[in-house]
C-alpha positions in Angstrom: 0.0 0.0 0.0 1.1 3.6 -0.5 1.2 4.1 3.3 4.1 1.8 3.8 7.1 3.6 5.2 7.3 7.3 4.4 5.1 9.3 2.1 1.7 8.2 3.3 -1.4 10.4 3.1 -2.8 11.0 6.6 -6.2 12.7 7.1 -7.2 14.3 10.4 -10.7 15.2 11.4 -11.5 17.4 14.3 -14.5 19.3 15.7 -14.0 23.1 15.3 -12.6 24.0 18.7 -9.2 25.0 20.0 -9.3 22.2 22.5 -9.8 19.7 19.7 -7.5 21.1 17.1 -4.5 22.4 19.0 -3.5 19.1 20.6 -3.1 17.5 17.2 -0.9 20.2 15.6 2.4 18.9 17.0 1.6 15.4 15.5 0.9 17.1 12.1 4.2 18.9 12.2 6.1 15.7 13.0 4.3 13.7 10.2 5.2 16.4 7.7 8.8 16.5 9.0 9.0 12.7 8.3 7.8 13.2 4.7 4.1 12.3 5.0 1.3 14.3 3.4 -1.3 15.5 5.8 -4.9 16.7 5.1 -6.9 18.2 7.9 -10.7 18.5 7.8 -11.9 21.4 10.0 -13.5 24.8 9.4 -11.9 27.9 7.8 -11.4 29.4 11.3 -8.5 27.1 11.9 -6.9 27.4 8.4 -4.0 29.4 9.7 -3.1 27.0 12.4 -3.5 23.9 10.2 -1.5 25.3 7.3 1.2 26.5 9.6 1.6 23.0 10.9 2.1 21.8 7.3 -1.3 20.3 6.5 -3.6 21.0 3.6 -6.9 22.3 4.9 -10.1 20.4 3.9 -12.7 22.9 4.9 -16.3 22.1 5.7 -19.3 24.1 6.9 -19.9 23.3 10.6 -23.1 23.6 12.6 -21.0 23.7 15.8 -18.3 26.3 15.1 -18.2 28.8 18.0 -20.7 26.9 20.2 -22.0 27.8 22.7 -23.1 31.2 21.2 -24.7 32.2 24.5 -23.3 30.9 27.7 -24.6 31.7 31.2 -22.6 30.3 34.0 -25.8 29.8 36.0 -27.0 27.3 33.3 -24.0 25.0 33.7 -24.8 22.0 35.9 -22.3 20.7 38.5 -22.5 17.2 36.9 -23.2 16.2 33.4 -26.7 14.9 33.3 -29.3 13.5 30.9 -30.4 16.9 29.5 -26.7 17.8 28.9 -26.2 14.5 27.0 -29.3 15.1 24.9 -28.1 18.5 23.9 -24.6 17.2 23.0 -26.0 14.2 21.0 -28.4 16.5 19.1 -25.5 18.8 18.3 -23.3 15.9 17.2 -26.0 14.3 15.1 -26.7 17.6 13.3 -23.0 18.1 12.8 -22.6 14.6 11.4 -25.4 15.2 8.8 -23.7 18.4 7.8 -20.1 17.0 7.3 -20.8 13.5 6.2 -21.2 14.4 2.5 -18.1 16.6 2.2 -15.9 14.2 4.2 -17.1 11.2 2.1 -16.4 13.1 -1.2 -13.0 14.1 -0.1 -12.1 10.5 0.8 -13.5 9.3 -2.6 -11.4 11.9 -4.5 -8.1 11.8 -2.5 -8.3 8.5 -0.5 -6.1 8.7 2.7 -4.0 5.8 3.9 -5.2 6.5 7.4 -7.8 8.7 9.1 -7.0 10.1 12.5 -10.2 11.3 14.1 -11.4 13.1 17.2 -12.9 10.6 19.6 -15.7 10.3 20.8 -17.1 13.3 18.8 -15.8 12.5 15.3 -18.8 10.6 14.1 -18.6 11.7 10.5 -15.0 10.6 10.1 -15.6 7.3 11.8 -18.5 6.5 9.6 -16.7 7.5 6.4 -13.6 5.5 7.4 -15.8 2.4 8.1 -17.9 2.9 4.9 -14.8 3.1 2.7 -12.6 0.5 4.4 -10.0 3.1 5.4 -8.0 2.3 8.5 -8.8 4.7 11.3 -7.1 5.8 14.5 -9.0 7.6 17.2 -7.4 10.3 19.3 -8.5 11.5 22.8 -7.8 15.0 23.9 -9.0 14.1 27.4 -9.2 10.9 29.5 -9.3 7.6 27.7 -12.4 5.5 28.0 -12.2 1.7 28.3 -14.1 -1.3 29.3 -13.3 -0.9 33.0 -13.3 2.9 33.3 -14.9 5.9 31.6 -15.6 9.5 32.4 -19.3 8.9 31.6 -19.6 6.2 34.3 -17.7 8.0 37.1 -18.3 11.7 36.5 -21.8 12.0 35.1 -25.4 11.5 36.1 -27.0 10.2 32.9 -30.1 8.0 32.6 -29.6 6.1 29.4 -33.4 5.2 29.4 -34.3 8.8 29.0 -36.9 8.9 26.2 -35.0 11.6 24.3 -31.7 9.7 24.5 -33.5 6.6 23.2 -35.0 8.6 20.3 -31.6 9.9 19.3 -30.2 6.3 19.6 -32.8 5.2 17.1 -32.1 8.1 14.8 -28.4 7.2 14.8 -29.3 3.6 14.0 -31.3 4.7 11.0 -28.5 6.9 9.8 -26.0 4.0 10.0 -28.4 1.7 8.2 -28.9 4.2 5.4 -25.2 4.7 4.7 -24.5 1.0 5.0 -22.1 0.9 8.0 -22.0 -2.0 10.4 -21.5 0.1 13.6 -23.8 0.1 16.6 -25.2 3.5 17.7 -23.6 3.0 21.1 -20.2 2.8 19.5 -20.6 6.3 18.1 -22.2 7.7 21.1 -19.6 6.6 23.6 -16.6 6.4 21.3 -14.0 3.7 20.9 -13.3 1.7 24.1 -10.6 -0.5 22.5 -7.2 0.3 21.0 -5.3 1.2 19.1 -5.9 4.8 20.2 -3.8 7.9 20.8 -4.3 9.7 24.1 -2.9 13.1 24.6 -2.3 12.8 28.3 0.5 10.9 30.1 -0.4 7.5 31.5 0.3 8.9 35.0 -2.4 11.4 34.6 -5.1 8.9 33.5 -7.7 7.7 35.9 -7.3 4.0 36.5 -4.4 3.8 34.1 -3.7 0.2 35.0 -7.0 -0.9 33.3 -5.8 0.2 29.9 -3.6 -2.0 27.7 -0.6 -1.1 25.7 -2.7 -0.4 22.6 -3.8 2.8 24.4 -0.9 5.0 23.6 -0.6 7.7 26.2 1.7 9.9 24.3 1.0 13.0 26.4 0.6 16.5 25.0 2.0 17.1 21.5 2.8 20.7 21.5 3.3 22.6 18.2 5.3 25.7 17.6 2.3 27.9 17.0 4.5 30.8 15.9 1.5 32.6 14.4 0.3 33.4 17.9 3.0 36.0 18.1 5.6 36.8 20.7 5.4 37.9 24.3 7.5 39.4 27.0 6.9 41.0 30.3 5.6 44.5 29.5 8.0 47.1 30.9 9.1 44.8 33.8 12.2 42.7 33.0 12.6 41.7 36.7 12.2 37.9 36.5 12.5 37.6 40.3 8.8 38.5 40.7 6.4 35.5 40.4 4.4 35.4 37.2 0.7 34.4 37.2 -1.2 33.6 34.1 -5.0 33.8 34.1 -7.2 32.3 31.4 -10.7 30.7 31.2 -9.9 29.2 27.7 -11.8 29.9 24.5 -15.4 28.9 25.2 -16.6 29.7 28.8 -14.7 33.0 29.0 -17.4 35.6 28.9 -17.7 36.3 32.7 -16.6 39.9 33.2 -17.1 39.6 37.0 -14.5 36.8 37.2 -11.8 39.0 35.6 -12.7 41.9 37.8 -12.3 39.7 40.8 -8.9 38.7 39.5 -7.9 42.3 39.2 -9.1 43.0 42.7 -7.4 39.9 44.0 -4.0 40.7 42.6 -4.0 44.5 42.7 -1.7 44.6 45.8 0.2 41.4 45.1 3.9 41.3 44.6 3.4 39.3 41.4 3.2 40.0 37.7 -0.1 38.9 36.2 -1.0 38.3 32.6 -4.8 37.9 32.0 -6.2 36.6 28.7 -9.9 37.5 28.6 -10.9 36.4 25.1 -13.4 38.2 22.8 -16.6 38.1 24.8 -16.0 40.8 27.4 -15.6 44.5 27.3 -12.2 45.1 28.8 -12.9 48.8 29.2 -15.3 47.9 32.0 -12.6 46.5 34.1 -11.7 49.0 36.8 -8.7 49.6 38.9 -6.3 47.6 36.8 -2.8 48.2 38.2 0.4 48.4 36.1 1.6 44.9 37.0 -1.7 43.3 35.7 -1.5 43.0 32.0 -4.9 42.5 30.3 -5.0 41.0 26.8 -7.7 39.4 24.7 -5.3 36.7 23.6 -1.7 35.7 24.6 0.6 33.0 23.2 -0.1 30.7 26.0 2.9 28.4 25.6 5.3 31.3 25.7 3.8 32.7 28.8 3.7 29.3 30.5 7.4 28.9 29.9 8.0 31.7 32.4 4.9 31.3 34.6 5.0 30.3 38.3 1.2 29.8 38.5 -1.7 29.2 36.2 -5.2 30.2 37.2 -7.2 28.1 34.7 -10.6 26.7 33.8 -8.9 23.3 33.7 -9.6 22.4 30.2 -7.5 19.4 29.4 -5.4 21.2 26.8 -4.6 24.0 29.2 -3.8 21.5 32.0 -1.5 19.6 29.7 0.3 22.7 28.6 0.8 23.8 32.2 2.2 20.4 33.1 4.5 20.5 30.1 6.3 23.4 31.8 5.8 22.2 35.3 3.5 25.0 36.3 1.2 24.4 39.3 -2.4 25.6 39.0 -5.4 27.1 40.7 -8.2 25.4 38.9 -11.6 27.1 38.5 -13.6 24.5 36.3 -16.5 25.9 34.4 -18.2 22.7 33.5 -18.4 19.1 34.6 -15.7 17.6 32.3 -13.3 20.3 33.5 -14.1 19.4 37.1 -12.9 15.9 36.4 -9.6 17.3 35.1 -9.3 19.6 38.1 -10.0 16.8 40.6 -7.1 14.9 39.0 -4.8 17.9 39.3 -5.6 18.1 43.0 -5.2 14.3 43.5 -1.7 14.5 42.1 -0.8 17.5 44.2 -0.2 19.9 41.3 -2.7 22.5 42.3 -5.8 23.4 44.2 -9.5 23.7 43.2 -11.7 26.8 43.6 -15.4 26.3 42.9 -16.6 28.9 40.4 -19.4 29.9 42.7 -16.9 30.6 45.5 -14.7 32.9 43.5 -14.1 36.2 45.2 -11.1 38.5 45.4 -10.2 37.1 48.8 -10.6 33.4 47.8 -8.6 33.9 44.6 -5.8 35.7 46.5 -5.7 33.0 49.2 -5.7 30.1 46.6 -3.0 31.7 44.6 -0.9 32.4 47.7 -1.4 28.9 49.0 0.2 27.5 45.8 2.9 30.0 45.4 4.0 29.8 49.0 4.2 26.0 49.1 7.1 24.8 47.1 5.6 21.3 47.1 3.1 22.3 44.4 5.9 23.3 42.1 7.9 20.2 42.9 5.0 17.9 42.1 4.1 19.8 38.9 7.8 19.4 38.0 7.6 15.7 38.6 4.6 15.5 36.3 6.5 17.5 33.7 9.1 14.7 33.7 6.3 12.2 33.1 5.0 14.2 30.3 8.4 14.3 28.7 8.8 10.5 29.1 5.4 9.9 27.3 7.1 10.8 24.0 4.7 13.5 22.7 4.5 14.0 18.9 7.4 11.6 18.1 5.7 8.8 19.9 2.4 9.5 18.3 3.9 9.4 14.8 5.7 6.2 15.7 2.2 4.7 16.4 0.8 6.0 13.1 3.7 4.7 11.1 3.4 1.3 12.7 -0.2 1.1 11.6 0.7 2.2 8.1 3.4 -0.5 7.9 1.0 -3.2 9.0 -1.3 -5.0 6.7 -4.6 -3.1 6.4 -7.4 -4.5 8.6 -9.8 -4.5 5.7 -12.2 -2.1 7.3 -13.7 -4.4 10.0 -16.7 -2.0 10.3 -16.9 -1.4 6.5 -19.1 -2.6 3.7 -16.6 -1.3 1.1 -17.1 -0.2 -2.5 -19.3 2.7 -1.4 -20.7 5.4 -3.6 -20.4 9.0 -2.3 -23.0 9.8 0.3 -24.9 13.0 0.6 -26.7 14.4 3.6 -30.0 14.4 1.8 -29.8 10.6 1.6 -28.9 10.2 5.3 -31.7 11.9 7.2 -32.7 10.4 10.5 -35.8 12.1 11.7 -34.1 12.6 15.0 -33.5 16.4 14.7 -35.4 18.9 16.7 
């Protein structure tokens, strides 16, 4: 096959979110450096990042780009429940119907040797790979899920007999039957629970890591250069003796102006330099009393700041947690949703930070949490130990070794495939499960 050795064609598929795209970019860079051709199916919003990594963009129109458009912290449940799952499944089913045709046509016209897809949300890519008999490798940007442990079982409150979940399940079954793919709806809904799989966290960070076999490849974070994010240096304060604190709530749940104001108030009198990335959803002119040592930006090159940071006040998205641990930076975690709470709990378990509930954030509690981490050298030591484990995981090099081993092996023949498929269009794949 053309994928043996170097020079294979690898196609990536990701949902259009920074937390889904960024973790793959280092893998793309390494594949290109080893002489492979990489295509990347995602929306135009990520064209710069994908092309900078060396991949060809395969654009598609997404129904999920930028979700959630409106986000009220009061609407976020403490634990992921049935209503939350219904909403996610509806979004994923609608997205699958939108992208299935473009992805299928792309694979018909420029067949990849391997599809690397976003698991468990990359339904469209998994269906196309199965339908066309193309080997596929799932990647996880968060915790792996297996037969003996999954995030859904231990950190959610979902009733699988909920009538709306059952209705979506039937809609997925109808879709799979119409496109001729021998997958069960549950396989799409919960993602792959067997290897091989790439997991972008180190094995030491995984819950119940001992229950996962060697075919789950815990390669850890695969950081890309991301030069297009620009440079950064401490504005007007070259004194590196002062601790540096980075504050960010990520790219989705970052519209809470009151949180940033509390950060300003918390750190106004602190003997630390503070860099605060607030995103595009807040009016920074409404922040009051911002002192000179608190730098407020809409966006920062996070990797560059973390290289110098002593503390990260973070929403605990897995991408941000992994980036912090890549530089041995301890954290004050302020999770904004249930999945992030699971990440934060693991940070606390491993002694690399503390957790501050988002409803308990005040200037006083933020200052106390930050001081507790900065004043206790044990947090930095444990974060440093995790940095060593991240480095031992192998990163992008290890991930590409896995990919090349699959390319060199005989193709599995598309165990989930019917093969010989004609291009599919969304019009022929309706499910009746939309709302």
